[in-house]
DOSE-51125 format. One record per residue (C-alpha): residue number from 1; x negated, y, z negated; residue in one letter. Coordinates in pm, whole numbers, plus 50000, padded with zeros to 5 digits. Example, Ala and Ser with C-alpha at 12.3 -4.5 7.8 and 13.67 -1.06 7.14 Angstrom:
DOSE-51125
SITE num     u     v     w residuo
SITE   1 48770 49550 49220       A
SITE   2 48633 49894 49286       S
end
This chain:
DOSE-51125
SITE num     u     v     w residuo
SITE   1 64671 29695 16666       M
SITE   2 64775 30043 16775       I
SITE   3 65142 30134 16765       D
SITE   4 65278 30095 17117       A
SITE   5 65603 30284 17064       T
SITE   6 65441 30597 17220       F
SITE   7 65529 30961 17148       P
SITE   8 65888 31050 17231       T
SITE   9 65791 31379 17389       R
SITE  10 65607 31189 17664       I
SITE  11 65857 30908 17720       A
SITE  12 66190 31033 17863       P
SITE  13 66505 30824 17860       E
SITE  14 66425 30482 18008       P
SITE  15 66564 30402 18353       P
SITE  16 66858 30169 18401       Q
SITE  17 66784 29807 18484       Q
SITE  18 66895 29828 18846       D
SITE  19 66653 30116 18906       A
SITE  20 66366 29922 18747       A
SITE  21 66441 29618 18959       E
SITE  22 66432 29805 19289       T
SITE  23 66169 30073 19223       A
SITE  24 65834 30059 19402       P
SITE  25 65558 29931 19176       A
SITE  26 65185 29984 19170       C
SITE  27 64954 29689 19106       V
SITE  28 64617 29759 18949       L
SITE  29 64358 29495 19031       V
SITE  30 64078 29527 18771       P
SITE  31 63729 29492 18909       G
SITE  32 63378 29528 18772       G
SITE  33 63311 29838 18568       H
SITE  34 62953 29909 18664       G
SITE  35 62840 29993 18312       G
SITE  36 63100 30270 18267       S
SITE  37 63390 30248 18018       P
SITE  38 63684 30043 18142       N
SITE  39 63947 30311 18206       L
SITE  40 64190 30091 18399       T
SITE  41 64408 30072 18084       P
SITE  42 64417 30453 18069       L
SITE  43 64537 30479 18429       L
SITE  44 64795 30204 18376       A
SITE  45 64935 30354 18056       M
SITE  46 64943 30710 18191       A
SITE  47 65122 30603 18509       L
SITE  48 65375 30404 18310       A
SITE  49 65435 30699 18079       Q
SITE  50 65499 30913 18388       A
SITE  51 65774 30670 18492       G
SITE  52 65593 30448 18743       A
SITE  53 65658 30073 18727       P
SITE  54 65307 29935 18676       V
SITE  55 65180 29579 18708       L
SITE  56 64826 29496 18594       V
SITE  57 64675 29166 18698       T
SITE  58 64470 28972 18447       Q
SITE  59 64197 28773 18626       P
SITE  60 64223 28397 18588       A
SITE  61 63858 28392 18481       S
SITE  62 63685 28644 18257       D
SITE  63 63483 28801 18537       D
SITE  64 63568 29169 18515       E
SITE  65 63309 29284 18267       G
SITE  66 63229 29291 17898       A
SITE  67 63562 29449 17796       V
SITE  68 63853 29302 17994       P
SITE  69 64151 29523 18065       T
SITE  70 64377 29270 17892       A
SITE  71 64180 29306 17567       A
SITE  72 64229 29684 17562       V
SITE  73 64598 29651 17648       L
SITE  74 64637 29393 17371       A
SITE  75 64515 29652 17120       D
SITE  76 64783 29882 17261       L
SITE  77 65053 29621 17204       G
SITE  78 65074 29498 17565       I
SITE  79 65075 29120 17603       V
SITE  80 65105 28915 17924       P
SITE  81 65458 28899 18065       A
SITE  82 65611 28552 18062       R
SITE  83 65927 28623 18260       S
SITE  84 66100 28872 18485       D
SITE  85 66280 29000 18176       A
SITE  86 65945 29082 18012       D
SITE  87 65842 29284 18317       I
SITE  88 66167 29480 18329       L
SITE  89 66155 29540 17954       L
SITE  90 65804 29682 17981       A
SITE  91 65912 29913 18261       W
SITE  92 66214 30033 18066       R
SITE  93 65981 30108 17772       R
SITE  94 65753 30307 18003       R
SITE  95 65475 30053 17954       A
SITE  96 65271 29854 18208       P
SITE  97 65347 29486 18260       A
SITE  98 65043 29260 18232       L
SITE  99 65047 28956 18458       L
SITE 100 64822 28657 18405       R
SITE 101 64682 28548 18741       A
SITE 102 64649 28178 18813       V
SITE 103 64441 27996 19072       N
SITE 104 64623 27665 19091       D
SITE 105 64985 27606 19174       G
SITE 106 65273 27832 19278       P
SITE 107 65427 27878 18933       A
SITE 108 65412 28228 18789       G
SITE 109 65614 28438 18546       P
SITE 110 65980 28408 18637       G
SITE 111 65933 28101 18855       G
SITE 112 66134 28133 19175       A
SITE 113 66168 28512 19147       T
SITE 114 65793 28565 19153       M
SITE 115 65583 28516 19463       S
SITE 116 65205 28488 19487       P
SITE 117 65019 28771 19657       G
SITE 118 64644 28729 19690       R
SITE 119 64424 29034 19735       A
SITE 120 64334 29057 20102       E
SITE 121 63962 29000 20048       D
SITE 122 64002 28691 19830       G
SITE 123 63971 28859 19490       R
SITE 124 64171 28744 19190       S
SITE 125 64529 28655 19289       P
SITE 126 64813 28876 19170       A
SITE 127 65180 28801 19114       W
SITE 128 65418 29038 19288       V
SITE 129 65780 29073 19180       H
SITE 130 65992 28944 19468       A
SITE 131 66194 29212 19649       G
SITE 132 65982 29497 19513       T
SITE 133 65774 29709 19746       R
SITE 134 65427 29738 19598       V
SITE 135 65143 29986 19625       L
SITE 136 64825 29793 19549       R
SITE 137 64539 29994 19396       L
SITE 138 64204 29843 19490       V
SITE 139 63850 29956 19417       G
SITE 140 63612 29941 19713       V
SITE 141 63234 29940 19712       G
SITE 142 63026 30071 20001       G
SITE 143 63120 30185 20349       R
SITE 144 63144 29832 20490       D
SITE 145 63393 29727 20221       D
SITE 146 63598 30042 20278       A
SITE 147 63596 29990 20654       A
SITE 148 63717 29630 20619       R
SITE 149 64002 29738 20391       W
SITE 150 64100 30024 20625       A
SITE 151 64115 29780 20917       A
SITE 152 64332 29539 20715       R
SITE 153 64561 29822 20614       A
SITE 154 64615 29925 20977       R
SITE 155 64642 29575 21122       D
SITE 156 64870 29431 20851       R
SITE 157 65075 29744 20777       A
SITE 158 64971 29735 20411       L
SITE 159 65072 29966 20128       D
SITE 160 64737 30010 19958       V
SITE 161 64536 30278 19779       M
SITE 162 64161 30242 19824       L
SITE 163 63959 30395 19541       V
SITE 164 63595 30449 19644       H
SITE 165 63458 30379 19297       S
SITE 166 63147 30200 19421       G
SITE 167 63172 29903 19186       S
SITE 168 63522 29762 19226       G
SITE 169 63727 29970 18983       E
SITE 170 64077 30067 19093       A
SITE 171 64053 30380 18877       V
SITE 172 63878 30703 18974       A
SITE 173 63540 30771 18822       L
SITE 174 63592 31000 18522       P
SITE 175 63292 31226 18586       T
SITE 176 63351 31325 18949       R
SITE 177 63636 31337 19196       Q
SITE 178 63642 31000 19366       T
SITE 179 63746 30958 19728       R
SITE 180 64087 30798 19760       I
SITE 181 64245 30675 20085       D
SITE 182 64610 30572 20078       T
SITE 183 64778 30365 20347       W
SITE 184 65158 30338 20357       I
SITE 185 65293 30076 20597       A
SITE 186 64956 30079 20772       G
SITE 187 64945 30457 20816       R
SITE 188 64682 30670 20645       W
SITE 189 64854 30942 20445       R
SITE 190 64658 31261 20396       I
SITE 191 64902 31389 20133       E
SITE 192 64823 31084 19916       C
SITE 193 64447 31088 19970       S
SITE 194 64160 31305 19849       C
SITE 195 63795 31363 19933       A
SITE 196 63501 31300 19704       E
SITE 197 63362 31604 19527       R
SITE 198 63036 31637 19334       P
SITE 199 63059 31646 18955       P
SITE 200 63089 31976 18773       D
SITE 201 62803 31948 18526       L
SITE 202 62942 32240 18327       R
SITE 203 63272 32063 18256       R
SITE 204 63220 31697 18177       Q
SITE 205 63521 31505 18042       P
SITE 206 63547 31362 17695       L
SITE 207 63475 30988 17716       L
SITE 208 63485 30709 17456       P
SITE 209 63175 30698 17241       R
SITE 210 63187 30318 17231       R
SITE 211 63303 30074 17497       A
SITE 212 63460 29802 17280       D
SITE 213 63830 29722 17318       A
SITE 214 63942 29889 16995       A
SITE 215 63757 30214 17071       S
SITE 216 63893 30222 17426       L
SITE 217 64245 30164 17296       A
SITE 218 64213 30458 17057       V
SITE 219 64083 30674 17343       Y
SITE 220 64377 30575 17565       V
SITE 221 64630 30640 17290       Q
SITE 222 64490 30987 17226       R
SITE 223 64489 31071 17596       A
SITE 224 64847 30964 17668       I
SITE 225 64972 31141 17356       S
SITE 226 64814 31466 17472       G
SITE 227 64572 31478 17180       E
SITE 228 64277 31475 17421       S
SITE 229 64274 31569 17791       P
SITE 230 64267 31320 18074       L
SITE 231 63951 31324 18285       P
SITE 232 64045 31549 18581       P
SITE 233 63969 31286 18850       P
SITE 234 64205 31040 18679       I
SITE 235 64473 31309 18643       A
SITE 236 64438 31372 19017       T
SITE 237 64473 31001 19090       Q
SITE 238 64789 30983 18880       I
SITE 239 64943 31265 19085       E
SITE 240 64847 31090 19408       I
SITE 241 64990 30754 19297       V
SITE 242 65321 30912 19195       L
SITE 243 65340 31092 19531       R
SITE 244 65274 30765 19715       A
SITE 245 65543 30582 19518       L
SITE 246 65793 30850 19618       V
SITE 247 65702 30784 19983       L
SITE 248 65742 30410 19931       L
SITE 249 66082 30456 19773       G
SITE 250 66197 30670 20062       G
SITE 251 66081 30434 20335       G
SITE 252 65778 30638 20430       A
SITE 253 65722 30711 20797       S
SITE 254 65529 30966 20993       G
SITE 255 65249 31016 21244       P
SITE 256 64939 30804 21221       V
SITE 257 64646 31002 21080       S
SITE 258 64275 30927 21086       T
SITE 259 64076 30940 20759       P
end
């Protein structure tokens, strides 16, 4: 298991408990990985290191690909949270909180202080910390899937970031800038969105040589420690997520835009 204490130069002083309890959180919903390395753990760890409260759902069934996100996080010292205290402790340590999704019954980590929130299209359920405003990161497939999510975001005033990964990942593709559309309270926010760009074949990012959990964990550790660079599209997504969380924390409002 890799040491999860993280380099001190990346992790500033942890926030106080009251800040962690009320801060906006982002929920990563792992999807299929389409044959590419599972980099959801990289996005989760990098966001947490940047100070974002991160929740990662663990599907109730092992249906997210050959290397589940939970297996990579386990090699990084992240185990499923069993209580509200576990979630807050992870956030204070600048680490993501891993939540085990369940399909039967209302009981989740923390009991009465946790409430079930099912992804709008019926994907694996997630547990959302009660009283916390949440930005849900969701990977969308083709145009029809994106259009359905955009309509839900408008009609239900959702806080959601749609990552046009093509195969369900909530993390940007590492080899080209992935289109991202962010909706805050049902309003599309241009400052938290970006257009797709073709890959720069002259500057391809360093990716893991193997896709097993241990190799991915080593890759993530090196990236968040600064030993190896983040893939530029993922670095861009991190900036966008942090910008969106600032808007959530400030009660974002503004004119409705059209993507």
